[in-house]
Structures are given as structure tokens and as C-alpha cells.
C-alpha positions as CSV (number, residue, x, y, z in Angstrom):
1,M,129.8,-68.5,71.4
2,D,131.9,-66.3,74.1
3,E,132.6,-62.7,72.2
4,P,136.7,-62.1,70.5
5,T,139.3,-61.4,72.2
6,R,141.5,-59.2,72.0
7,I,144.3,-61.5,70.2
8,D,141.6,-62.9,68.0
9,R,140.3,-59.7,66.9
10,L,144.1,-58.9,65.5
11,E,144.7,-62.2,64.7
12,M,141.4,-61.4,62.0
13,R,142.7,-58.5,61.4
14,L,146.1,-59.9,60.4
15,T,144.6,-62.2,58.0
16,E,142.3,-59.6,56.3
17,Q,145.5,-57.0,55.5
18,D,147.2,-60.0,54.5
19,S,144.5,-60.7,51.5
20,V,144.6,-57.2,51.1
21,I,148.3,-56.8,50.6
22,E,148.1,-60.1,48.0
23,D,145.4,-58.7,46.1
24,L,147.1,-55.4,45.5
25,N,150.1,-57.3,45.0
26,R,148.6,-59.0,42.4
27,T,146.9,-56.0,40.6
28,V,150.2,-53.6,40.9
29,T,152.2,-56.1,39.2
30,E,149.5,-56.6,36.2
31,Q,149.3,-52.8,35.7
32,W,153.3,-53.4,35.7
33,R,153.1,-55.9,32.8
34,V,149.8,-53.8,30.9
35,I,152.3,-50.8,31.1
36,D,155.6,-52.7,30.5
37,R,153.3,-53.7,27.1
38,L,152.3,-50.4,25.9
39,V,155.8,-48.7,26.7
40,R,156.9,-51.3,23.8
41,Q,153.7,-50.7,21.6
42,V,154.1,-47.0,21.6
43,A,158.0,-47.8,21.1
44,A,157.0,-49.5,17.6
45,L,154.7,-47.6,16.6
46,R,156.6,-44.3,17.0
47,D,159.3,-46.5,15.2
48,Q,156.4,-47.1,12.0
49,V,155.7,-42.9,11.8
50,E,159.3,-42.4,12.0
51,E,160.1,-44.9,9.1
52,A,157.2,-43.7,7.3
53,A,158.2,-40.0,7.7
54,A,161.2,-40.6,6.4
55,R,160.3,-42.2,3.0
56,S,158.0,-39.3,2.4
57,A,160.6,-36.6,3.4
58,P,160.8,-34.5,0.0
59,R,164.5,-34.6,-1.1
60,G,165.4,-31.5,-2.5
61,P,164.0,-27.9,-1.8
62,E,160.2,-27.9,-1.7
63,P,159.4,-25.5,-5.5
64,P,157.5,-22.8,-4.8
65,P,154.0,-22.5,-5.5
66,P,152.3,-22.0,-8.5
67,H,151.2,-18.6,-8.1
68,Y,155.4,-17.3,-7.5
């Protein structure tokens, strides 16, 4: 078989690059989905912590320790 011509080599490279770009696009899209989900989870956890802190916060001034 003949040696691939310059055009053939360029076409092969282009095909490989297209494949790599598609793979990278899928990876980035999936990472954005994961990041979005994690951001929502962190926001929900922050809200839960703030609610728990508000419920357990003392209502008035803290009484002095017993040794005073």
C-alpha cells in the first residue's frame, strides 16, 4: 500500500482532533452538571446550618459562670 499523502495525514489528524474535542466537550458538560449539583447541595447545607444556629442561639445575655 502506498504511503499516506499529506492530505490523507491531515484528514486523519482532523478526524482524531474532532474525536478529542467531542470527548472533551462531554467531559466538561458532565463536570458542569456535577458542579451545579454540588453548588445546590452546599447552599442547602448552609441554609440548614443557619436555621439550626438560629434555633439554638441564646435569647438573652449569657448568664455569668458559677465562679463569679
